[in-house]
N, C-alpha and C positions, 0 to 999 in steps of 0.2 A: 433544447427543442427549437429555436428559432434556426439555427444550422441545419438540423435535420430537414426541416420543412423547406428550408432554401436548396438543398441538395435535390429533393425530391422534385421540386419545381423545375429546376434547371434539367433534371433528366427527361422529364414530360415534355417541355416546350421544346428541348434539342431534339427529341424524338419526332414530335410532331413537325418541325420545321425541317428535318432532313429528308431530301427528295432522292437520297441514295437507295441502293438495295442490297444490303449487306449479305442477304442470304443467297444472291446470284454473283457475288463477287469472284472475280478470277485476280490471282497474284501473279505478279511478275516472275517470282521465283519458280512458279509452276510451269510457266511458258517460256522462260528465258532461253532454255536450249533451242527450242522449235524455232524462236523469233530469230534468235541468230542464226541458225541454219538456213531460214527462209530468206534473211536479209543479204546474206554471202551469196547464196544461190541465185538471187535476183540481180547480182553484180554490185552490191553494196561493198564498201571498204572493209577488207578482211581485218584490218587493224584496229577496228573500232570494238570497244568493249561494251556490252548491253548492260546498263545499270539504271537505277532508279532516278528520277528527276526530282528535283525540289518542288515544294508547293509555293506558289507565289500568289501574291494579292493581286486580283483581277480589276478591282475598283468599279465594276459594274453594278447596275441598280439590283438590288436584293429585295426579296418579298418582305412584308411586314414581320412575318413570323421569324424569317431568318434574322433579321436585324434585332428583334426582341431575343432571339436566343443567342445573339452572337456567333451565328454559324454562316457558312457560305462565303467566306470571305476569301479563301484561298482556293487555288485549282492547280492540279498537276498536269501541265501540258508537255508534249514531247518534243525534243529537240535533239540536234546531233552538233557536236564539235569536233576538233580534230583529234580528240583521243576516245571519245564516247558516243554512243547511242543511248539517249536517256528516255526512259518511258515511264509513265506512271506506276508507282510501286503496287497500286491496286486499282482495278478498274470495276466499278460497280455503278456505272450510270445507267443501265438498263435492268429490266426485271428478268430477262433471259440470260443464263450464263453463256449461251451460243455467241449472243450479240457482243457481250463484253470480251470473249475471246477472240471474234472477228475483228474487233478495234485494235486489239495488239497486232494481229497480223496484217491490217490495214496500215497502220502506222509504220511499220517495219518495210513494208513495200514503198510507202510514201517517202521515206527517209532515204531511199537509194538515190533519188533525185534532190538536187540541191537548187532552190530559185536564184536566179541572178540577184547579185547585191543591189540594194537600193529600191527593191520593189516595196510598196505598200503591203500591210499585213493582208488585206483583202485580196490583192492582185496576186501575191505570192502563193496564198493558199490555192487559188483556182489554178496557177500555172501548175504547181506541183501535182495537183490532182489529174489535170488533163494529161500530164505528162505520164503520170502512172498508169491511167487507164489506157492510153494509146499504147504503151509499152507491153502492157499485162491485160488484155481484154478480159481475161479469165476473172478479173475482179470485180467487174461490173456488177453482178447480182449481189456480192457482198457490200458493195459500196452503197447500192441502192437501198438495201435493207438498212444500213447505218443511218443513211441520211433521212429515211422516213422515221426511225425511231428516235433520231436527234431532234428533228424538227417537232414531233410532238411534245418534247420536253422544253423547248425554247417559250419565251414569253410570246403571247398573242399580240401582233401589232396594233390590234384594235384597242387594247387596254393601255396603250403606252401614249406618251406625249407624241405630239406629232412629229418632232425632230428624230426623237428615239424609234418611233414607228417607221419612218423612212430608212433609218440605218438597218432596222431589224429586217425590213422587206428586202432590202439589198442583200443580205447575207443568206435569206432563204433561196432568192434566185441564184446566188453565187454557188451555193451547195447543189441545188437540183439542175443547173445547167452551168457547169465551170467553164470560165472565159467569158460570160456574157455581161458582167459588171466591170466596168473600167475603173471605178473609184467609189470609196465609201462617202457617203454624205457627211459633211462636217458636224460635230456634236461636242456638246461640253464633257458629257460622260462617255468613257469606253464603252463598247457593247459587250455582252456577255461572250465570253470565250467559247471557240468553237474547238471542241476535243478531237475532231476528225482531221485538223490540220496542225502541222508542225509550229512551234513557235518561231518566227522570224527574226526575232530580236532576243536571243536567250539571255539570262543574266550572266554576267562575267565575273571571275574572282575578284574580290576588292583587295586593296592594300598594296603598297608600293614598296615595302621594305624588302630587301634581298635576304635571303638566309645567310646567317654569319657561319663562321667556323665553328662556332660553340653549338650550333644546333644539332645535336645528334639526339637520337631517342635513348633516354635513360634505360639502364638494366631494369627490367619489370619486376626483378625479385622473383622469389618461389610464389608466384601467383599467376593465374591465368587471366587475361583481359576479357571484360564483360562483353559479350556481343550485343548489339542492339536489335540483331536480328532482321535486319534490312540491308540489301546490298545499294546504299546511296552514297553518292558523292556529294558531300555539302560543300556549300559554298563558305567561304572563309576569308578572313582578312588577318593580316599581322599588325599587332598593337605593341606599342613598348610599356613595359611596367613602369607604374609611378615610381618615383625617386625615394619618396618616404614610404615607412612601413606602414602608417597608419593614415586614414583619410578622415576628415570632418565631414560628417552627414549633414548637408543644408538643404535637403529637399523633404516634401511631406510625403509620407509613404502612400497616402491616397492617391496621390498623382502619378504613381507608377503605373502604367497600363499595360506595358508590353515587356517580355525578356529582351526583345530586339535591340533595345538602346544601350550602347556601351558606355558605361561610365567609369572614367579612369581614377578608379580607387582600388587600392590593394586590401582585399577582403582577407579575413583568418580564413583558414582551411581546418576543418574538423578532423580529427584523426580517424573518425569512422566514416566510411563510404555511405552515402544515401542514393543507392543505385535507382530508386524509383524517381527521386527528385531529379537526378541527373539525366534520366532518360526523358522524363516529361520536358525538362528545361531544352533538351537537344531537339525534340521534336516539334516545339512552338518558336524556335528562333529561325527567323530568315537567313541571318548571317551570323556565323561564329567568328568571334575575335580570340586569335590565338596570341599569347604572350608569353615570355620566357620568365618564369617564377626563380627568384634568387636561390632558394633551397634547392629546387630541382638542378638549376644550372651547376650549382657547386657539386652536386652528384656527378654530373655529365662530365664536368671538368676533369674530375679525378679518374674517370673512366676513358674519356676521350682525348682531351689535349695534355693530359699529364703523359704526354709522349715520352717513352723510356729513351734515356741516353744510348749511344751507340754500344757502349758497354753492356747495356741491358737488352737491347733489341735484338730480333733475329739477325742472323749474320747475312750481309748483302753479299751476293754472289758476284754481281757486275754492276756497271753503271746504268744499265737500262738498255732497252731495244725500243725504238720508235715505231709505231704502228698506225695505220691510218683508221680513220672513223667516218661513217657514212652519215651525211647531214641530208635527210629526207626533204626537208623543205626546199632546199636548192638543188636537189637530185645531183649530189655530187660527193666524191670520195675526198676526204681532207686528209692530205698526206701528211705524216709524221705529226698526227695529233695526239696520241697517246703514248706514254712512257712506261713500259713493263719492266718491273724490278724484281727480280727473282731472288728469294730469300730462302734461308735455311735456319730452322731452330737451333740455337745455340745451346740451348740447356736441355736436349732431348737426349736423356740418357738411354742406351739400349735397354729393352725390357721384354719380359716374356708375354705371351698372350694373356689377357686378362682371364682370369679363372671362370668368370661367368660366361665365357664364349669357347671355352675348350671344347665342350661336348658338341655344340652345333658346328664348330669348326671342324671337328673330326667327321661328322657325319657329311658335311659339304665336301670335304677333300675327298672322301670315299666315292661321292656321286661324280665329281670332277674328274677324277682319275679314268672315268670312262670315256672322256671326252679326249684324252692324251690319245694322240695318233699311234696306230699299230705299227709293228716293225714290218717292213716291206724289204723286198729284194732290190738293190740297185745293180742294174746290168751294164755290161760294157766296160768294167773296171780294168785298170791296168794289173792289179792283183786283187785277190780276195780269198773267201773260205772255199769256193767251189769253181769248176770250170763253167763258164756260160756256154751251154750245148748250142744255143740259137748262134750266137757270135763265132763259135769255131765251126759250125757248119757252113757259115758264110765265108769264111776265112778258107777253109778247105776247097769250097767251089771255087772260089777267086783262083786261089793257087793252081787249081787243075785246069782251068781256063785259060791260064798265062797271065793273069794279072799280079801286079806287084803290091798286093796289100801287106801292110805291117801287123805283125802278132803281137800288138799292144794293147788289146781291149778284149781279152778273152775269158775274163774272170767275172764272176758275180758275188756281192756282199751284202749280209743281212743287217740292215741298220734301221733305228728308228726313224719312222715317218715325221713329217712336219706339217702343221698346219697352215703355215704361212699366213699367220694373222698376227696383228699389232693392235692394241688397245689403249688409249689413254683417258683416264677418268679425271675430270675436273670437278671439283667439289666446292659450292659455294659457302664460304666462311664469311658472310655478312654479319653484321649486327643483328639481324632479326632472328639468327639461329640462336640467340641467348633467351629466346621464349622458352617457357615450360609448356610441354604438351601434356603432361600430367603431374601428380605430385611426387613423382619419382625420377623424372628426366627431363632433360631440355632437348631442344632440336639438335644442338651441337654434339649431345652425348650420343642422339641416335646416329648421326652422321659419323662420328668416331666410330662407332660399332660396325656400322655398315663398311667403313674402309678397311677395318681388320679382317671381316669375313670375306670381303671382296678380294683381299690380297691373298688370303689363305687359299681360297677356291683356285684363283688364276695360278697360283704357285703349283698346284697339283696338276694343271693342265700343261705346263711347260710354254704356254703363249707368251709373248712378249708384252710387257705393259708397264705402263708409268702411271703415277698418281700426282696430282697437283691440288693445291688448295688456292682459292683467290679471294681478294676483296679489294676495294678501291676506296680512293678518297680523291674525287674529281679525276680528271684525266692524267693528273700526274701527281703521284704515282699510283699505277695498278700494281698491287703487291700479290706476286705469285708465290705461295709457299711451295718448295720443293718436298715431296713426301717420298717419291721413289722415281729414280730414272730408269729408263729402258735398260741401261746397261748394268744396272744394280741387281745384285742377287738379293731376294725378299729374305729378310732376317731381323734379328733382333735391333739392329739400327734403324730399320725402316719402321718397324712397330714403335720405337722410341719417338719417331717424328710425329706418327700418327697419334699417339697419345698425348702429345703436347699441342695439337690444334686447339684453337679457341676462336670465339667469334672477333671479327675483325670490323670492316667499317660498312661499305656499300657494295652495290653488285653491278659493275660494269661488264655485263656479260659479253657484249660484242667483242671488247679487247680481249678477254679471255679466250673466247673462242678462235679468236685469229691468232692467239700465240700458241693455243692447242694445235691448230691447224698446221702452224708453221714446223712445230716439233714433230708431229705424226707424218707428215710428208716426207720428212727425212728417212723414215723408217723403212727398210728393205722388206716389204711385206706385199702380197697379193692383194689382202683385203685389210682396210685400216678403219676400226671403230672410234669415233670420238663421243665419249659418254659424259653428259653434263648432269650432275646432281645437285639440284637447287631446292629452295623453299618458298620462292616467289618470283614476282617479276624483275626484270632489269630496272634498276635505279641508281642514282647517285644524287649529290648535292648541288649539282649545276643543271643545266637544261636537259641531262639524260633522264630526268624523272618524266615518265609518261610516254608519248608516242615516238619521242626522239629516239629513247633507249630501245624501244620495241622494234622500231624500222632498223636500227643499227644492227640489232641482234639478228633480225631475219637477214640482211644482207650477208652477215658473217656466215649464217647458216649457209646460205646459197653459194658463197664462195668455197666453203668447204667441199661442198657437193660437187661443185665444178672441177675440184682438184682430185675428185675420186674417193674422197672420204664419206663415211657414213656417220653422220652426226645424230645422235638420238639423245633425248631429254628424260630423265626421271625427276619428278617432282612430288613433294608431299603438300603443295599448295592445292587447297580443296576447290579455288576458282582456276585452276590450271586450264580447265577445258574452254575456259573464255578467251585465252589469248594464245596458246601453244600451238592450236592447228594454223594461225597464221604465221607463227615462227617457225615450226618444224614440219608442217604439213599433219595430215590426219593419221598417218602412221609413223611419226617420228617422235613419239612422246607416249609415255604413260603416267597416271596420276595414281599415287598410293593414298588410299583415302585414310589409312590408319598408320602415322608416322611410326608408331612401334613397331610396325612389321617390315619396316624398310631394311634392317639389317639381313634378315633372311631372305627377302625378295629380289634385292639387288643381284647377288650371285646367280640366283635361278634365272632372272631376266636375262643376264649376260649369256647364260647357256642356250637360252632360246633363240637369241639374237644371233650366235655364232654356230648354231646348229648346222 
């Protein structure tokens, strides 16, 4: 009974103290695409990903009811860093949904400008506001509505202590007349945050430990990962696991007030997952400490660092090719930075097409045979099936006019035409392809079936094509698995290599694209298509994670286009629309929403691209 009454009291007091308007809430997931388009259209950095910001403790004065309910301690402020534009996951400050949506759009426009380093919070907010209104004067009415609505929610200076009242008046003036306040009066307590401004000093990731060679993701097993339902990049720090298996509890449980304190104790893990508790804990923590557990590390070691001996590994075809890599921070191309090692599966026995794909493959072959070029007459031949009347008439007229034309091109012959097209398919075989998409298949299974049907379809057209798989482990080596060369005939041997593909390591996409570009430019074709099949963003163990890998991939795509190639990306990443426009352009990619549809849609997409 006591617990029930306490729960009811908590709900009532929290509801009374809450000043938000959930009925008018606007979620980032509903406006992320619009916000991203606006941000880039106004001149924002196209490489930034729009994601949710962390809630941070503001430390400002709270009302009595908020302190009583334990509410209002944190706020989600917008900011930007080198890899993302972070906006509140939900905006429900105002009672009108229109104003909440306007705040998202205003923050996106504000983030286009970055205040000079070293400016005070109040000065930086005014500087960005003035800059935004000067560049985009059409936003003035929207900004005025937001300021009026926000000032109505801020504390009344008449009810605050003298020092805090003076600070609050300065903020009011700075919002209504940006640029008129030179500094914020000093005070012991920080003022209430201003959600109309960006956070000038955003939280940075903690922890100083580097990732070791052991830190690979374990195989997820035949289970799908539970999604928290929010697109948030959380702050985290790396921590070492305790040396001993058990720890002595020497604290009083009533002194534990928060999830945020990291205690270096190896706690036991239940076999059953408590998803609700895990979700609640993740939502409540300001910073998540990540450590390697011994049991999981053992499983990873068997998968990752138990590297097969040369007798068991794929056959290495050469000692490697050195390729450059783009350093976006220093704006330069680093020569000979990556080593490509081409490999061939040694245990890939020739095999027939899997029975489950025979019917689909037959239908695709019938459709793709229509793309095969028709037979055409080749004129002016030294010999052939028929006399070329046009060539003979020109020859006879020249002879009568006294010319000395040779009679060596007077025939014509009916031959098969040619589409003059070459295609190279690069398949991402990274560790993430070991993820299960449903109860029956993993991502790697879907990619394998897609390669089978793609090869069956292109073999029916007679187009020149090659297929490679790739994964990486830092910049040396980038493993490229040869599935089919341009000079090979598609058959049982190629099918055996496709059937032998398995998840590898990481995705150094820029290096793979440069190697594919090198191979494809050597093909004598009028049109050359570089097709990338992937399930996520470029990443690797080193600095390639994040913005570095995105910019290197973008540079590799631009290099391919300058050489006359047509790069195109096919992805099953549901968030591909966030970063692929920056990499491949608005018309250079397609997102397959249902991964199970990839095997059938990939050949049809090729037909559309080469029509």
